[in-house]
DSSP file (Angstrom, degrees, kcal/mol; ACC not computed):
  #  RESIDUE AA STRUCTURE BP1 BP2  ACC     N-H-->O    O-->H-N    N-H-->O    O-->H-N    TCO  KAPPA ALPHA  PHI   PSI    X-CA   Y-CA   Z-CA
    1    1 A X              0   0    0      0, 0.0    21,-0.2     0, 0.0    20,-0.1   0.000 360.0 360.0 360.0 134.5    2.3    6.7    2.7
    2    2 A X        -     0   0    0     19,-3.2     2,-0.1    18,-0.3    19,-0.0  -0.300 360.0 -75.6 -74.7 161.4   -0.1    8.4    4.9
    3    3 A X        -     0   0    0      1,-0.1     3,-0.2    -2,-0.0    -1,-0.1  -0.388  42.0-172.3 -60.4 131.8   -1.5    7.0    8.2
    4    4 A X    >   +     0   0    0      1,-0.1     3,-1.3    -2,-0.1     4,-0.3   0.073  47.7 115.8-115.5  21.5   -4.0    4.3    7.4
    5    5 A X  G >  S+     0   0    0      1,-0.3     3,-0.9     2,-0.2    -1,-0.1   0.872  79.8  47.6 -58.9 -40.7   -5.3    3.7   10.9
    6    6 A X  G 3  S+     0   0    0      1,-0.2     3,-0.4    -3,-0.2    -1,-0.3   0.456  98.4  72.2 -82.9  -1.3   -8.8    4.9   10.2
    7    7 A X  G X  S+     0   0    0     -3,-1.3     3,-0.7     1,-0.2    -1,-0.2   0.570  72.3  84.5 -87.5  -9.7   -9.0    2.9    7.0
    8    8 A X  T <  S+     0   0    0     -3,-0.9    -1,-0.2    -4,-0.3    -2,-0.1   0.715  89.1  51.6 -69.9 -19.4   -9.3   -0.5    8.7
    9    9 A X  T 3  S+     0   0    0     -3,-0.4    -1,-0.2    -4,-0.1    -2,-0.1   0.719  89.7  95.0 -90.6 -20.7  -13.1   -0.1    9.1
   10   10 A X    <   -     0   0    0     -3,-0.7     3,-0.1    -4,-0.2    43,-0.1  -0.423  55.3-161.9 -73.6 144.8  -13.8    0.8    5.4
   11   11 A X  S    S+     0   0    0      1,-0.3    42,-0.5    -2,-0.1     2,-0.3   0.834  75.0  20.7 -90.5 -38.0  -14.9   -1.9    3.0
   12   12 A X        -     0   0    0     40,-0.2     2,-0.4    41,-0.1    -1,-0.3  -0.961  62.1-158.9-135.3 148.2  -14.1   -0.2   -0.2
   13   13 A X  E     -A   51   0A   0     38,-1.6    38,-3.1    -2,-0.3     2,-0.1  -0.990  19.3-128.2-128.9 136.9  -11.9    2.8   -1.3
   14   14 A X  E  >  -A   50   0A   0     -2,-0.4     4,-2.4    36,-0.2     3,-0.3  -0.435  32.3-108.9 -77.3 157.3  -12.3    4.9   -4.4
   15   15 A X  H  > S+     0   0    0     34,-0.6     4,-2.6     1,-0.2     5,-0.2   0.848 118.6  55.9 -60.7 -34.8   -9.2    5.4   -6.5
   16   16 A X  H  > S+     0   0    0      2,-0.2     4,-2.0     1,-0.2    -1,-0.2   0.903 107.8  48.5 -63.3 -40.8   -8.8    9.0   -5.4
   17   17 A X  H  > S+     0   0    0     -3,-0.3     4,-2.7     2,-0.2    -2,-0.2   0.924 111.7  50.2 -63.3 -44.7   -8.7    8.0   -1.8
   18   18 A X  H  X S+     0   0    0     -4,-2.4     4,-2.2     1,-0.2    -2,-0.2   0.938 109.5  49.8 -60.5 -46.8   -6.2    5.3   -2.5
   19   19 A X  H  X>S+     0   0    0     -4,-2.6     5,-2.4     1,-0.2     4,-0.6   0.894 112.1  48.6 -56.8 -43.2   -3.9    7.7   -4.4
   20   20 A X  H ><5S+     0   0    0     -4,-2.0     3,-0.9     3,-0.2   -18,-0.3   0.934 109.9  51.5 -65.4 -47.1   -4.1   10.1   -1.5
   21   21 A X  H 3<5S+     0   0    0     -4,-2.7   -19,-3.2     1,-0.3    -2,-0.2   0.883 118.0  37.8 -59.1 -39.2   -3.3    7.4    1.1
   22   22 A X  H 3<5S-     0   0    0     -4,-2.2    -1,-0.3   -21,-0.2    -2,-0.2   0.425 107.2-126.0 -94.8   1.4   -0.3    6.3   -0.8
   23   23 A X  T <<5 +     0   0    0     -3,-0.9     2,-0.3    -4,-0.6    -3,-0.2   0.911  70.0 116.5  54.3  47.4    0.7    9.8   -1.9
   24   24 A X  S   <S-     0   0    0     -5,-2.4    -1,-0.2    -6,-0.1    -2,-0.1  -0.886  70.8 -88.1-134.0 169.0    0.8    8.9   -5.6
   25   25 A X    >>  -     0   0    0     -2,-0.3     4,-1.4     1,-0.1     3,-0.7  -0.395  33.4-118.3 -74.6 154.5   -1.1   10.0   -8.7
   26   26 A X  H 3> S+     0   0    0      1,-0.3     4,-2.1     2,-0.2     5,-0.2   0.867 116.3  60.7 -58.9 -35.6   -4.3    8.2   -9.7
   27   27 A X  H 3> S+     0   0    0      1,-0.2     4,-2.3     2,-0.2    -1,-0.3   0.827  99.8  55.3 -65.2 -30.1   -2.5    7.2  -12.9
   28   28 A X  H <> S+     0   0    0     -3,-0.7     4,-2.9     2,-0.2    -1,-0.2   0.906 107.7  49.0 -67.2 -39.5    0.2    5.3  -10.8
   29   29 A X  H  X S+     0   0    0     -4,-1.4     4,-1.9     2,-0.2    -2,-0.2   0.908 112.2  47.7 -66.8 -40.4   -2.6    3.3   -9.1
   30   30 A X  H  X S+     0   0    0     -4,-2.1     4,-1.7     2,-0.2    -1,-0.2   0.897 113.0  49.5 -64.4 -40.8   -4.1    2.5  -12.5
   31   31 A X  H  X S+     0   0    0     -4,-2.3     4,-2.4     1,-0.2    -2,-0.2   0.937 110.1  50.1 -62.7 -47.8   -0.7    1.5  -13.8
   32   32 A X  H  X S+     0   0    0     -4,-2.9     4,-2.7     1,-0.2     7,-0.2   0.863 107.0  55.9 -59.8 -35.3    0.0   -0.7  -10.8
   33   33 A X  H  < S+     0   0    0     -4,-1.9    -1,-0.2     1,-0.2    -2,-0.2   0.897 110.2  44.7 -63.2 -39.7   -3.3   -2.4  -11.4
   34   34 A X  H  < S+     0   0    0     -4,-1.7    -2,-0.2     1,-0.2    -1,-0.2   0.900 119.6  41.5 -69.8 -39.9   -2.4   -3.3  -14.9
   35   35 A X  H  < S+     0   0    0     -4,-2.4     2,-0.6     1,-0.2    -2,-0.2   0.794 109.3  57.0 -82.5 -30.4    1.1   -4.5  -14.0
   36   36 A X    ><  -     0   0    0     -4,-2.7     3,-1.7    -5,-0.2    -1,-0.2  -0.902  61.4-162.5-111.3 112.7    0.4   -6.4  -10.8
   37   37 A X  T 3  S+     0   0    0     -2,-0.6    -1,-0.1     1,-0.3    -4,-0.1   0.578  84.8  74.0 -72.0  -6.3   -2.1   -9.2  -11.0
   38   38 A X  T 3  S+     0   0    0     20,-0.1     2,-0.6    17,-0.0    -1,-0.3   0.628  81.8  83.2 -79.1 -11.3   -2.6   -9.3   -7.2
   39   39 A X    <   +     0   0    0     -3,-1.7     2,-0.1    -7,-0.2    16,-0.0  -0.835  49.4 159.0 -94.2 120.4   -4.6   -6.1   -7.6
   40   40 A X        -     0   0    0     -2,-0.6    15,-0.1    12,-0.0    12,-0.1  -0.539  15.9-174.1-139.8  69.8   -8.2   -6.8   -8.5
   41   41 A X        -     0   0    0     -2,-0.1    10,-0.2    10,-0.1     2,-0.1  -0.350  26.1-117.9 -64.4 145.9  -10.4   -3.8   -7.6
   42   42 A X  E     -B   50   0A   0      8,-2.3     8,-3.1     7,-0.0     2,-0.4  -0.416  23.7-142.3 -72.8 158.1  -14.1   -4.2   -8.0
   43   43 A X  E     -B   49   0A   0      6,-0.2     6,-0.2    -2,-0.1     5,-0.0  -0.993   8.2-143.3-126.4 134.4  -15.9   -2.0  -10.4
   44   44 A X    >   -     0   0    0      4,-2.0     3,-1.8    -2,-0.4     6,-0.0  -0.144  43.6 -81.3 -83.0-173.3  -19.3   -0.5   -9.9
   45   45 A X  T 3  S+     0   0    0      1,-0.3    -1,-0.1     2,-0.1    -2,-0.0   0.795 132.3  52.3 -62.8 -28.3  -22.0    0.1  -12.5
   46   46 A X  T 3  S-     0   0    0      2,-0.1    -1,-0.3     1,-0.0     3,-0.1   0.581 119.5-110.7 -77.7 -12.7  -20.3    3.3  -13.6
   47   47 A X    <   +     0   0    0     -3,-1.8     2,-0.2     1,-0.3    -2,-0.1   0.517  66.1 150.9  91.5   6.3  -17.0    1.5  -14.0
   48   48 A X        -     0   0    0      1,-0.1    -4,-2.0    -5,-0.0    -1,-0.3  -0.510  48.9-115.2 -72.2 137.9  -15.4    3.2  -11.0
   49   49 A X  E     - B   0  43A   0     -6,-0.2   -34,-0.6    -2,-0.2     2,-0.5  -0.537  26.6-166.3 -74.7 137.6  -12.7    1.2   -9.2
   50   50 A X  E     -AB  14  42A   0     -8,-3.1    -8,-2.3    -2,-0.2     2,-0.4  -0.955  10.4-151.1-128.4 112.4  -13.5    0.1   -5.7
   51   51 A X  E     -A   13   0A   0    -38,-3.1   -38,-1.6    -2,-0.5   -10,-0.1  -0.666   9.0-146.1 -87.5 131.3  -10.5   -1.2   -3.8
   52   52 A X     >  -     0   0    0     -2,-0.4     4,-2.1   -40,-0.2   -40,-0.2  -0.242  32.4 -98.7 -85.3 176.8  -11.0   -3.7   -1.0
   53   53 A X  H  > S+     0   0    0    -42,-0.5     4,-2.3     2,-0.2     5,-0.2   0.909 126.6  53.9 -61.7 -40.3   -9.0   -4.2    2.2
   54   54 A X  H  > S+     0   0    0      1,-0.2     4,-2.3     2,-0.2    -1,-0.2   0.895 107.6  49.7 -61.9 -40.1   -7.0   -7.0    0.5
   55   55 A X  H  > S+     0   0    0      2,-0.2     4,-2.7     1,-0.2    -1,-0.2   0.892 108.9  53.3 -63.1 -37.9   -6.2   -4.6   -2.4
   56   56 A X  H  X S+     0   0    0     -4,-2.1     4,-2.1     2,-0.2    -2,-0.2   0.901 108.8  49.3 -64.2 -41.2   -5.1   -2.0    0.1
   57   57 A X  H  X S+     0   0    0     -4,-2.3     4,-1.7     2,-0.2    -1,-0.2   0.926 113.5  46.2 -62.9 -44.5   -2.7   -4.6    1.7
   58   58 A X  H  X S+     0   0    0     -4,-2.3     4,-2.5     1,-0.2    -2,-0.2   0.861 110.4  53.0 -66.2 -36.7   -1.3   -5.5   -1.7
   59   59 A X  H  X S+     0   0    0     -4,-2.7     4,-3.4     2,-0.2     5,-0.2   0.881 105.9  55.0 -63.8 -37.1   -0.9   -1.8   -2.6
   60   60 A X  H  X S+     0   0    0     -4,-2.1     4,-2.1     2,-0.2    -2,-0.2   0.902 109.5  46.1 -63.8 -40.0    1.0   -1.3    0.6
   61   61 A X  H  X S+     0   0    0     -4,-1.7     4,-2.5     2,-0.2    -2,-0.2   0.942 114.9  46.8 -66.6 -46.6    3.4   -4.1   -0.4
   62   62 A X  H  X S+     0   0    0     -4,-2.5     4,-2.8     1,-0.2     5,-0.3   0.925 112.9  49.4 -60.8 -46.3    3.7   -2.7   -3.9
   63   63 A X  H  X>S+     0   0    0     -4,-3.4     4,-2.8     1,-0.2     5,-1.0   0.908 110.0  51.9 -58.6 -43.4    4.2    0.8   -2.7
   64   64 A X  I  X>S+     0   0    0     -4,-2.1     5,-2.1    -5,-0.2     4,-0.8   0.919 113.3  43.5 -59.1 -47.7    6.9   -0.4   -0.2
   65   65 A X  I  <5S+     0   0    0     -4,-2.5     6,-2.9     3,-0.2    -2,-0.2   0.929 123.3  35.5 -66.4 -45.2    8.8   -2.2   -3.0
   66   66 A X  I  <5S+     0   0    0     -4,-2.8     4,-0.3     4,-0.2    -2,-0.2   0.950 130.4  24.6 -77.4 -50.5    8.6    0.5   -5.5
   67   67 A X  I  <5S+     0   0    0     -4,-2.8    -3,-0.2    -5,-0.3    -2,-0.1   0.829 131.5  31.2 -91.3 -33.7    8.8    3.7   -3.5
   68   68 A X  I  <<S+     0   0    0     -5,-1.0    -3,-0.2    -4,-0.8    -4,-0.1   0.831 129.5  33.3 -94.8 -36.2   10.6    2.8   -0.3
   69   69 A X  S   <S-     0   0    0     -5,-2.1    -3,-0.2    -6,-0.2    -4,-0.2   0.635  99.7-127.9 -95.3 -16.6   12.9    0.0   -1.5
   70   70 A X        +     0   0    0     -6,-0.3    -4,-0.2    -4,-0.3    -3,-0.1   0.713  47.4 160.8  79.3  21.9   13.5    1.4   -5.0
   71   71 A X        -     0   0    0     -6,-2.9    -1,-0.2    -7,-0.2     2,-0.1  -0.360  39.6-121.1 -68.5 152.5   12.6   -1.7   -7.0
   72   72 A X     >  -     0   0    0      1,-0.1     4,-2.6    -2,-0.0     5,-0.2  -0.464  33.0-104.6 -77.9 167.4   11.7   -1.4  -10.7
   73   73 A X  H  > S+     0   0    0      2,-0.2     4,-2.3     1,-0.2     5,-0.2   0.924 124.6  47.7 -59.1 -45.2    8.3   -2.7  -11.6
   74   74 A X  H  > S+     0   0    0      1,-0.2     4,-2.3     2,-0.2    -1,-0.2   0.899 112.4  49.8 -63.9 -40.7    9.8   -5.8  -13.1
   75   75 A X  H  > S+     0   0    0      1,-0.2     4,-2.4     2,-0.2    -2,-0.2   0.894 110.4  49.2 -64.7 -38.9   11.9   -6.3  -10.0
   76   76 A X  H  X S+     0   0    0     -4,-2.6     4,-2.4     2,-0.2    -2,-0.2   0.883 110.3  50.8 -69.4 -37.8    9.0   -5.9   -7.7
   77   77 A X  H  X S+     0   0    0     -4,-2.3     4,-2.6    -5,-0.2    -2,-0.2   0.935 112.1  48.3 -61.5 -44.6    6.9   -8.4   -9.8
   78   78 A X  H  X S+     0   0    0     -4,-2.3     4,-2.7     1,-0.2     5,-0.3   0.916 111.0  50.0 -64.8 -42.7    9.8  -10.9   -9.5
   79   79 A X  H  X S+     0   0    0     -4,-2.4     4,-2.6     1,-0.2    -1,-0.2   0.923 112.4  46.7 -62.0 -44.5   10.1  -10.4   -5.8
   80   80 A X  H  X S+     0   0    0     -4,-2.4     4,-0.8     1,-0.2    -1,-0.2   0.906 114.4  48.2 -64.5 -41.3    6.4  -10.9   -5.2
   81   81 A X  H  < S+     0   0    0     -4,-2.6     3,-0.2    -5,-0.2    -2,-0.2   0.914 118.6  38.3 -65.7 -41.4    6.4  -14.0   -7.4
   82   82 A X  H  < S+     0   0    0     -4,-2.7    -2,-0.2     1,-0.2    -1,-0.2   0.858 137.6   3.8 -79.0 -37.2    9.5  -15.6   -5.8
   83   83 A X  H  X  +     0   0    0     -4,-2.6     4,-1.7    -5,-0.3    -1,-0.2  -0.334  65.1 153.9-152.5  59.9    9.0  -14.7   -2.1
   84   84 A X  H  X S+     0   0    0     -4,-0.8     4,-2.5    -3,-0.2     5,-0.2   0.874  76.1  55.7 -64.9 -39.3    5.7  -12.9   -1.3
   85   85 A X  H  > S+     0   0    0      1,-0.2     4,-2.4     2,-0.2    -1,-0.2   0.904 108.4  46.7 -61.9 -42.6    5.5  -14.0    2.3
   86   86 A X  H  > S+     0   0    0      2,-0.2     4,-2.2     1,-0.2    -1,-0.2   0.876 112.4  51.7 -65.9 -37.0    8.9  -12.7    3.2
   87   87 A X  H  X S+     0   0    0     -4,-1.7     4,-2.2     2,-0.2    -2,-0.2   0.904 109.4  49.1 -66.4 -42.0    8.1   -9.4    1.5
   88   88 A X  H  X S+     0   0    0     -4,-2.5     4,-2.2     1,-0.2    -2,-0.2   0.914 111.2  50.1 -64.0 -43.3    4.8   -9.2    3.4
   89   89 A X  H  X S+     0   0    0     -4,-2.4     4,-2.4     1,-0.2    -2,-0.2   0.895 110.2  50.3 -61.2 -40.2    6.6   -9.8    6.7
   90   90 A X  H  X S+     0   0    0     -4,-2.2     4,-2.5     2,-0.2    -2,-0.2   0.892 109.1  51.2 -64.3 -40.4    9.2   -7.2    5.9
   91   91 A X  H  X S+     0   0    0     -4,-2.2     4,-2.4     2,-0.2    -2,-0.2   0.922 111.6  47.9 -62.5 -45.5    6.5   -4.6    5.1
   92   92 A X  H  X S+     0   0    0     -4,-2.2     4,-2.5     2,-0.2    -2,-0.2   0.902 111.8  49.6 -62.6 -42.5    4.8   -5.4    8.4
   93   93 A X  H  X S+     0   0    0     -4,-2.4     4,-2.9     2,-0.2     5,-0.2   0.948 111.4  48.2 -63.3 -47.2    8.1   -5.1   10.3
   94   94 A X  H  X S+     0   0    0     -4,-2.5     4,-2.2     1,-0.2    -1,-0.2   0.901 112.0  50.6 -58.6 -40.8    8.9   -1.8    8.7
   95   95 A X  H  X S+     0   0    0     -4,-2.4     4,-2.0     2,-0.2    -1,-0.2   0.924 111.3  47.2 -65.0 -44.2    5.3   -0.5    9.5
   96   96 A X  H  X S+     0   0    0     -4,-2.5     4,-2.6     1,-0.2    -2,-0.2   0.910 110.9  52.2 -61.9 -44.7    5.7   -1.6   13.2
   97   97 A X  H  X S+     0   0    0     -4,-2.9     4,-2.7     1,-0.2    -1,-0.2   0.894 108.6  50.5 -61.9 -40.2    9.1    0.1   13.4
   98   98 A X  H  X S+     0   0    0     -4,-2.2     4,-2.3    -5,-0.2    -1,-0.2   0.882 110.0  50.1 -66.8 -36.6    7.7    3.3   12.0
   99   99 A X  H  X S+     0   0    0     -4,-2.0     4,-2.4     2,-0.2    -2,-0.2   0.914 111.9  47.8 -63.9 -43.2    4.9    3.2   14.6
  100  100 A X  H  X S+     0   0    0     -4,-2.6     4,-2.7     2,-0.2    -2,-0.2   0.937 112.1  49.8 -63.6 -45.7    7.4    2.6   17.4
  101  101 A X  H  X S+     0   0    0     -4,-2.7     4,-2.8     1,-0.2     5,-0.2   0.933 110.5  49.7 -59.0 -46.1    9.6    5.5   16.2
  102  102 A X  H  X S+     0   0    0     -4,-2.3     4,-2.4     1,-0.2    -1,-0.2   0.910 111.4  49.4 -58.0 -44.4    6.6    7.8   16.0
  103  103 A X  H  X S+     0   0    0     -4,-2.4     4,-2.3     1,-0.2    -1,-0.2   0.925 111.6  48.8 -62.0 -44.6    5.6    6.9   19.5
  104  104 A X  H  X S+     0   0    0     -4,-2.7     4,-2.5     2,-0.2    -2,-0.2   0.881 109.6  51.5 -63.2 -41.7    9.1    7.5   20.8
  105  105 A X  H  X S+     0   0    0     -4,-2.8     4,-2.1     2,-0.2    -1,-0.2   0.914 111.4  47.8 -63.3 -43.4    9.4   10.8   19.1
  106  106 A X  H  X S+     0   0    0     -4,-2.4     4,-1.2    -5,-0.2    -2,-0.2   0.907 111.4  50.6 -61.5 -40.1    6.1   11.9   20.6
  107  107 A X  H  X S+     0   0    0     -4,-2.3     4,-0.8     1,-0.2     3,-0.3   0.893 109.1  51.2 -64.7 -41.1    7.2   10.7   24.0
  108  108 A X  H >< S+     0   0    0     -4,-2.5     3,-0.7     1,-0.2    -1,-0.2   0.900 107.2  53.9 -61.9 -40.5   10.5   12.6   23.7
  109  109 A X  H 3< S+     0   0    0     -4,-2.1    -1,-0.2     1,-0.2    -2,-0.2   0.783 105.5  54.0 -65.0 -27.4    8.6   15.8   22.8
  110  110 A X  H 3<        0   0    0     -4,-1.2    -1,-0.2    -3,-0.3    -2,-0.2   0.672 360.0 360.0 -80.3 -18.9    6.5   15.4   26.0
  111  111 A X    <<        0   0    0     -4,-0.8    -1,-0.2    -3,-0.7    -2,-0.2   0.477 360.0 360.0 -78.6 360.0    9.6   15.2   28.3
């Protein structure tokens, strides 16, 4: 997943932007939308999907389970259903640890 620091100010994201942020195909985002009921992007008059910040947070969790932890779609659904809060906490911890690692690598390069 690409750095999403500058995405915190945006209200809506087009599906192409979302796919780029998560380094997946647009078809994967559409598939995840069908499979995971926690994703509910808005649609404009043309029918284009507009993902909210909440959708982006949910996509981050889904991406983490599927791409980083290697869950199947069914396994990820089950995990979210059984223990969503723990999963969210784990995603946040992993994200913070990646940020810390990145900072330390940059610091080491400056020494």
